[in-house]
DRENVO-455546 format. One record per atom (N, C-alpha, C): x, y, z. Coordinates in steps of 0.2 Angstrom, whole numbers, plus 2048, in hexadecimal, padded with zeros to 3 digits. Layout:
REM residues N
XYZ ...
REM end
This chain:
REM residues 114
8047FA800 800800800 804806800 80A806803 80E80C804 81580A803 81880D7FE 81F80C7FD 823812801 828811805 82B816808 83081A803 830820803 8348247FF 839828803 83F829801 84482C805 843834804 842837809 84183F809 84684280D 84784880C 84C84C810 84984C817 84E84C81C 84C84C823 848853824 843853829 83F85882B 83A85B826 839857820 83485981B 82D85681E 82885A81D 82185881F 81E854819 81985081A 81684C815 80F84E814 80C84E80E 80584F80D 80384880A 7FE84580D 7FB83F80A 7F4840808 7F283F801 7EB8407FF 7E98397FF 7E3837802 7E0831802 7D98317FF 7D882D7FA 7D182D7F7 7CF8257F7 7CD8227FD 7CC81B7FD 7C68197F9 7C68137F7 7BF8107F4 7BA8107FA 7B48127F9 7AF8127FE 7AB80C7FE 7AA8097F9 7A68027F8 7A08027FD 7A07FD801 79B7FB806 79B80080B 7A080480C 7A0809812 79B80F811 79981080B 794815809 78D81380A 78981680E 78281580E 77F81C80D 77A81D809 777823807 77382680D 771822812 76D825818 77282681D 77782281F 77B822825 781826823 78382781D 78982A81A 78F82581A 795828819 79B824818 79E82281F 79E81B820 7A1819826 7A9817825 7AD81C828 7B481B827 7B781582A 7B381282E 7B680B831 7B580582C 7B1806827 7AF801822 7B380181C 7B780781B 7BB807815 7C1803816 7C37FF810 7C97FB810 7CE7FE80B 7D47FF80D 7D67FE814 7D4804818 7D380281F 7D0807823 7D480E824 7D1813825 7D581A825 7DA81A82B 7D8817830 7DC816836 7E3812834 7E280D830 7E780982E 7EC80D82A 7E9811825 7ED815821 7F181A825 7EE81D829 7F182282E 7F781F832 7F6819834 7FB815838 801813834 7FF81082E 80580E829 809814827 806819826 80A81F824 80E822829 80B82282F 80F824835 81581F837 814819836 819814837 81F815832 81D81682C 822817826 82681D827 82382382A 82682982B 82582C832 828828837 82782A83E 82A831840 82F83483C 83283A83E 82F84083A 82983F837 826844832 820847835 81F84D833 818850834 81484E82E 80E84C82F 80A849829 80384C829 80184F823 7FB851822 7F784C81E 7F184A820 7ED84681C 7E784A81A 7E6849813 7DF84C810 7DC84680E 7D6845811 7D283E80F 7CB84080C 7CA83E806 7C483F803 7BE83B806 7B983E808 7B383B80B 7AD83D807 7A8839809 7A183B806 79E841809 799844806 79684A809 793849810 791842812 78E841818 79383B81B 79683C821 79A838824 79783582B 79782F82C 79582C832 79982F838 79683283C 799836842 79D832846 79B82C848 79F82884C 7A6826849 7A6824843 7AC82283F 7B082883E 7AE82E83D 7B283483D 7B5836843 7B2835849 7B4836850 7BA831851 7B982B84F 7BE826850 7C482784C 7C3829846 7C982B842 7CD831845 7CA836848 7CD83C84A 7D183A851 7CF835854 7D383485A 7DA832859 7DC830853 7E382E851 7E783484F 7E483A84F 7E784084C 7E8846851 7ED84A850 7EE850854 7E8855853 7E685684D 7E085A84C 7DD858845 7D785A844 7D385983D 7CE85E83C 7CD85F835 7C8864833 7C486082D 7BD86182E 7B985F828 7B7865824 7B986581E 7B786A819 7B3868813 7AD86B812 7A986980D 7AB86D806 7AD86A801 7AF86D7FB 7AA86B7F6 7A88707F2 7A386F7ED 7A786E7E6 7A68687E4 7AA8677DD 7A58667D8 7A586A7D3 7A186A7CD 7A586A7C7 7A28667C2 7A58657BC 7A18697B6 7A486D7B3 7A08717AE 79E86C7A8 79886D7A6 79586A7A1 7938627A2 7948607A8 7938597AA 78B8587AA 7898527A8 7828517A7 78084C7AD 7858497B0 7838447B6 7828487BC 77D8467C0 77B8497C6 7818487CB 7848437CA 78A8417CF 7908467CE 7918487C8 79684D7C7 7968547CA 78F8567CB 78E85C7CF 78D85B7D6 78D8567D9 78C8547E0 7918577E4 7908597EA 79585B7EF 7998557F1 79F8577F2 7A38527F5 7A78557FB 7A9852800 7AD854805 7B4852805 7B9856808 7BF853809 7C0854811 7C284F814 7C384F81B 7CB85081C 7CD85681E 7D485781F 7D6855826 7DB850827 7DD84D82D 7E484E82E 7E7851833 7EE852834 7F084E83A 7F684B839 7F984783F 80084883F 803848844 80B847845 80C840846 81283D845 813836846 81283484D 812838852 811836859 80A83585B 805837856 7FE836858 7FC830854 80082D850 7FE82784D 7FE821851 
REM end
């Protein structure tokens, strides 16, 4: 899942995560981050283990509605987090899905929080 790259010491890392939602997405309950494979907490832990001496910023794409319990659970592994709703629109798109809102959950963690 993650190949370790050699980076200069002291450099921060930004990780963009767009996991497959699959069965984790329920239109009524929202996206359950605990049901995504691989789990978000597993991704955070693996990156932290691969780069224990780095500050790491995680930007994780989530659905417009997120299961609150799963979001809280994911946030416990981080120094801080912020949920930001970004409206993504595609010009000239005919699909109702292309004009649908999507969210990006930006989660930040240093290696000590992983």
